[in-house]
N, C-alpha and C positions, 0 to 999 in steps of 0.2 A: 504493500500499500504505499501510496505517496501523499504525504500531508503536506499543505500549503498553508500560507498565511498571505491573504489577499485582500484588496479594496477595491469597490466601485465607486467609492467617494473618498472621504478622508479617514474612514474608520476601519482599521483592519479587522478581519475575521479569519477564522481557521477554516479550511475545507479539505476536500480530498480530490484528487486527479481522477476523472472517469473519462478515458479516451482523450478527446480534445476539449473536454469541458472541466470546469470546476464546480464541484458541489460542495455548498456550505454545509457545516456541521454545527450542531448546538453545543455552545460553549467551548471548551478547549480539548484537545485530543489526549490530555494527561489522566483523565479518568476513564472515559469510554468514547469512542467514535460514533456519534449518532447524527447520520446525515439528515438534513431537512430537504425540502422541496425546492429550495432556492438553487439554481444552476445557471452558470454563465459559460459561454465560450471562453477558452483560456486567452485568446487574442483580445478580449473585451475587459480584462481585469489587469490590474497592477499587482505583479507579484512582490511581496514585502519579504524581508529577512524571515525565515520559516518558524522562527520562535522569537520570544523576547527575553533573553536570559537575565537573571540577577547578577551573574558574573560569567565570564569566558576564562577558564583555566586552560593555558596554553602551555606547550613542552617545548623547552630549548634541547637541541642536540639529540633528538631522538631517532634519527636515521643514521646508520652507519656511513652512507654516502655523503651526508651533509656534515658529519664529523670530520670526516676526511678532507672535504674541501675547506672547511674552516680551521684545519689543523688543531682540532680539539681531541682531548681524549673521551672515550665513552664514558658518561656518568655512572657511578655505582647505584644510584637512586634516580628516579624521574626528577628532572630539573623543571620545576614548575614556576610560572609567573601569571600574572593576570592582565587581562585586557579589560578596559572598562565597558559597560553596556553602551555608553555613549558612542563607542567606536563602531557600533553595528550598522551597517547598511545593507541594502537587499540587492537583487539582480537588477542590472542596468543603472543602479545608482552611481554616482560619480565619486571617485576617490580624490580627495583634495590634497594636493601636493603642498605641504606647508612651507611658508616662506623662510622658516628658521632651518630648514634642512637643504643640503646639496646632494644627498643620496638617499633615495627611497627606493626599497627593493619589494619585489613580489615574493611571497612564500605560499605555494599551493599545499593545502593540506586536506586531509580527511577529518572532518569534525564529529563528534559524538554528542547526540542530544539525550539529556538524561529524562526519563519518563516518570520517576517517582522519587521521593526523598530518600535520599542515600547517606547513611552515616555508619562508619565502620563497617563496611562490606567486605566480606571475603570474596577472594579472587574467584572461587568456584561459582558464587551467586553474583558476580558482578553484571554479566549480561541480562539479568533480570530486571536490571535497573535502567536499562538502554531503551529508549523509544525508538530511536533509528539514528541515521547518518545523513550528513549534508556535506557540501563542498564549503571550504573556507580559504580566505586569503589572509594570512597573517602579515599584513602590510608593515614594513619596518623602516624606519629612519635610520639607516645604517650608520652613518656618521655621527648622529646623536647618541646611539648605542655605545659607540667606541668612546665618545668624550665623555659620557656620564659614568661608565663602569657599571651601570645597572640599567634596566630595561623599560622602566614605566614610561618615560616621556617618549622613548622611541617607538614603542608599541602602542601608545595610548591615544594617539591623536585622534579627533572626530574623523570618521569614514575609514579608519584603518582596520576594520574587521568586516569586509564584505562575506555574507553567508547566502547559500541558496543553491538551486533555486526552490527546493523543497526537502522535506525529510523522508528519505527511503527507510522503510521499516524493515525490509527484507534484504539482508545483506550479510555475506560472509567477510567480516572484517579481517580475517587472517590472511586474505590474498586479494588485494584490491589494487588496481592500477591507478596511479595518479599522474596526470599531466597537466602542465601549465603552458599557455601560449601567450606570447607577446606579440601583438600586431599580426596574428595569424600564424607566427612561426614558433614550433614546439621549443621551449626552453628548459623545461623541467620533465623529467619521466622517472617514476619511481613505483615501488610496490610495497605494500605493508609488511611483506616477508622480511624487508629490511629494517623493520622497527627494532629499536632496542628493547623497548618496553611496550607490548601489546595492549589491546584495549581492556581487557580484564585487569591486567596489572595496573593500568592507569586509574581506572574507575575506583579500584580498590584502595590505591595509594592515596589519591586526593581525597577519598571519603573518610580516611583517617586523619586528615588534616583539617577539612572543613566540611560542613554539611552541604551536600549537592541538593538542590531544589529542582522540581520539575521545570523543563525548559532551559536549565543551565547547560553550557556548552563545554566539552573538553576537546581542544584542537590538539591533535596527536603528533604534531611536528611535520616538519618539511623535509623532502628527500633533497639530495644534491642538485645543483643547477640553479640557486638562488641569483638573482642579479637585478639591476636597476631598471626603473621605468622613468619616463619623462611626461611631462605635460603633453597631452595629445594622443598618448599611447592607448591601446586597449589590452586589457589583460583577462585571460580566460582560464578558469580552472576546471578540467574535465574529470570526471570520476565515473567510469564505464556505467555501472548500474544505476547511479545516481542522476547524473545529467551534467550540464554545463552552467558555470557561473561566470557571467560577463560583465565586466565593468570598465569605464572609460577613466583616465586620469586627467585632471584639470588643475590649473595653476591656483593656488590659494591667493587670497588678497594679502 
């Protein structure tokens, strides 16, 4: 099942994809999916970020290929950091290149959407707390990351967390191809087989640090091939069973 968050006016609602149409559901998908009679052609709605997280927990250096290109050692424990919910944008929304940065990078990732409250979850039960998966771009002001020595500013700008186009609830997260395209040219290609810590380990680890709430997101890390974007570029994250997340970069004021 594919769960979307969409709008026909300015009020986002949840729905499900049925062929080429979006059918609204009652309430949210975190209790039960109850379709209504309200249905629209997918071309007639605006797709929003597929959830509204209270927090985005992201992973640093969680692909062996990315560790190699960054000259980093593999972490002994998951290296987590937070992106603020104000960074979230949806499909076709614009990534704003901040005036304070000289190098902004794309980072295509598989993101996990939490389906129910998770606290101190065992690895063996971790997938029971996952609603589904979506595409995510962990946009990073790389020069500011190096300058600050920590990642909050570099990862936290408004528009620096594109997500979408929807949540895919049926996916084998152990073997997922992830590709990123800049202006139509492939610049990243990886597979979750290369993860240092897989989805169950991540959900369990994070839930022992902080309580995960329905709609929270874990961004599982980026494969090798990260690189810069410029205003005017388009960036597309493609994950086979999920879909394509497409955004354009614009210059900030």
